[in-house]
N, C-alpha and C positions, 0 to 999 in steps of 0.2 A: 149656421151657427157660426159666433165667433167667443173668444173663451178673450177677455182681461185682464189680464193680473199688472196692478200697479205697487212702487215701493212696501214689496212687498217682506218680512221682515221672520226673524226666525226661530226664535229661544231652549236651548232643551237643556235644564238640569241648570239655569243659572249662567250658561255660556251660549254667548249668541254667537250662533252658525253662521247667518249670511245676513246682508242687511241693502236697499235700494234694489232689489230685486224685482222689473217688470219687464213685459214684452206682451201680443195681441200675438193673435192664431185664427184664421180663416177658414173657411170648408176651403180644403182639399189640404191645405199643409202639414208642414212637420215638425217637430221641435226634435235636435237632442241634446237633453243637458250632461253636459260634464263634469268631469273634475275631480280632485282627489279622493280615497277613500276620507271620509268623514265630510268630507265636505258640504250635505246638506242635497245631494241629488233625490235619496229615496226621500229625506223628508217636508222635501218638495212637492213630491206628489201625494201624499196625505194628508195636505194643506189642503190641491185642488181637491184631492178623494174627500175630504171631510173630515177624516178621521185625524189634525188635527190643526188644533187650533192656530190661526200667526200672529208673532209680534206684536206685525201693524202690518199697513195695509188692505190692501183692495180687491178682493175675485170675482167676477161678474163674470153674464154669458146675456151673449146679444140673438139680437132672431129665433130664440127656441117657444116659442110663446108664454105659456103659465107655467113650462118644464122647470125643475130646478138641477145647480150643474148637478145634482146627486143623479137626477133622471137621465142625465144626457153621459153620465160613461158608462165602463168598464176597466175592470182595474185589475191588470197582469201583475200583482208584486210578487218578491224571490220567492215567501212560500207561497207552496201551487194554491193552497185554502180545498180541498178535493177533501172527502171523507174517504178515510184510504177501505173502511170496509165494503162500501156501496162498489160497486159495479162506476166504472169510466161512461151507461148509458144513463145508471140514476144519478150521475154528480153534475150530469147536462141536464137530464129532464130537471135536478132539482134548480140551477141555477135560470133554464128555459122561466120556470111556472115562479120562481123569483124576481126577475127582472124584468116577463112581459116583455109583447114586442119581437115570436118569435120570429124566425125567419129560415128558420133549418132544421131538419129534425137531428139528433142525434146520433144518428149513425151516416145522414151528407155531412156532417164537419166533421167526426172523425173519421171518411173516409177523402175530406179533405186534408185531414195530417196527418194520412198515412196509414193509419191507427183501426182499422175497422176489424180488425179482428180480437182486438181487448175492447167491440163492443160491453159484451160479456160478463167481463174481469176483475175483482177487485181492484181496485191502483193499487192497493198494500202489497199487490205483486210487483206493480210495472217497477221499469227501473225508471231512475230520475228523471231520461229525459223522455223517457211516455210520458211521465206524469206531466212534463209539460206543456206536454202535446196536449195531452187532455186541458189540461189550466187553458189553453191559448182555443184551444173546442167550443169555448162556452165563448170567445168575440164571435162563433157565427151562427148562434142559437138563435140568438135575438140582437134587433137593430140596437145597435146606439153610436152618436152617434160621433163621440169624444173616444180612442182607446188608450189609457195610460198603462204604462209599460215598461217595468223594471227591475233592466239586463233581461228583456226578455231572449235570448235565445244562450242565455247559463244551462249547460248539460245538452244542448244540442245540437247533434250531430251535422254536418255540412249540406245534406238531401235536404235535413226539415230548414235548417237557416235559410234555404233558400224558398220556400214552400210559404215560409214564415213572412218573407221578400216582399213573394206574390201579393197574399192577403195581404201586406199593409199596403201597396202599392194599388189592388184595387177598393180597398177600403176609401184610400183619396180620391179615386178618380168617379167613385159614386159622392161626393164630398164630404166626406167626413174628415175628422182633425188627427193624430197622432203624436203624442210626447213620448217619446222613450229615454229611461236615463241609464246610457251605456259609457263602457270603456272604447267600441272599438264603433267602427261602421258597422250597420247591423241591413243595409240596402235600402235605405230609405233618399231618395234622389229627390236635391234639391231641398234638404231640408237646412233649416238654420240650426245654427251651434248657440248655446246658452252655459258656457264656461264658468261652473260658482267654484271662484275664488277664496285665500282666507281675507277675513275681512278689516279691515285699513282704515283709518278716519279720515285719510286722506285720501282715500280712490274710491271711485266705485269695483264693490264687490262680484257684479257682475256685468257679464254683455255677450250682448246677443250679434253674432255674425251667419254667416252663406256657409255648410257644414261641405265640406272639397274630401 
């Protein structure tokens, strides 16, 4: 799979957030999206996921057959997207059945996140970090090549951050793509950085470079 973004622009409530943004990402590659609060990191991920319409520009995928972009991606946003009254297992079963292409059982996914003991607990009883790990476990219950992650390490302890880093490395080794909006390095080796800056009439608002 290859993701191509060209000359993308975002406007929210009549205000231009960014413009002229472009990049391409292929199998095994990762992109870190950085910038100050309000720069448009989450808005970019919302555009890629189809939840927000760009003010201008093109987003397209190649080498995916007849699949649409929406059928190729997982999204883990600021909100965990979990049903508090359902157990961790029930939330993952719902995600698996909705997204299709199952690759792991809910038990195996939670075990990978160090949370198998919460399998039959309503997620409303879990801590913020545990809920985050359940949300991340959705990445494992079905196969989708593009992961869109918005501050994925939020509420995670050091051990859980290391687990996430290993999951992303394995996903990339299998040909997957990762785009993560974050304020700090999260263990994505050799990732490029897309830094979104305030718009200026005289210069581009975003630039891509190697992540160090």
